[in-house]
Phi, psi and omega in degrees: 000129181262157176244172178303327181291333182278340186268142174277111183267007180086173182283174178292149180241132176268096185292346176292344180261359181267127179283132180285169177292140176252151177300149175285154179295149178304129183186171172274143178229149167265138186218166170231134179282107186278326176213149179216113186242122176282145179196193180237133180285170177299334180275358175094005180259156179294155177204161173232122178259126184245144172252115181262117177271124183284127179262326179211156001284166187305320185296341180235009180304134179096339177291165179235152174227143180252149175212156181237136174255109188265143175259011176296137182308324180287340183264350185304321177298325179288319178297318179298318179300317178298313182296321179299317180296331180270004179081018181242028184296342179263012180299140175218121180162194183260175181303322180296318177296321178294319178302317180295322179292320185285328184303123179089352178295149176240158178183195177233140179222149170267124177250145177232188180240126172259136181290332172063021185290340182282343180266125185256132175290119183294336180281321184255345186061020176254153176296145172295157179282176179301151179215159177280150173216152177281126179263329182196146175255151176226156177298152175306142180092350176297136180302141177284336182244137181238115179065031178086355181231138176300128187239145177273341180256000000 
C-alpha cells in the first residue's frame, strides 16, 4: 500500500502562469446531460441545475456548460420551452422528478457568452469573468451548422 509520501506527485507548478478556461465561442453544440440536481433557488422555488457535457463540435468536445430549469412562476414558460425542445413538453411533476427525467438526455443547444459583470467574487471583490450560457435548446439531431455557419437560432 502506498502513501502520499511514496508517490511522485511531480514538480511544483506556478499556477499564476497557467491560463484559465475561456468561454467557448457562441455556437450550437450537441450535448448529453451528465448530471441533473434538484434544489431550491434563493427565491425559494424549485430548480434543476444541469451539467451539459459537449459531444460536438470536435474543438470543444468534453467541455461543460451549466443550465438551470426553474420552477419560479415567472420562469415556467421558459422552462416549458426548454422541455418541449428536449421532447419532454408533457412533463408533470416536481424538481426531483424533472432531474430524473433530464439525466442522460441528449440534444442540441445554442450557447452564447454572458459578460457576468454584475456578479462579484466575494474573495477578490472583482466581477467574475465572462461565462457560457445556454440561449436555446433544439431537438437531438438538429444540425449544428445552419447555412454553412454555426447559428444560434
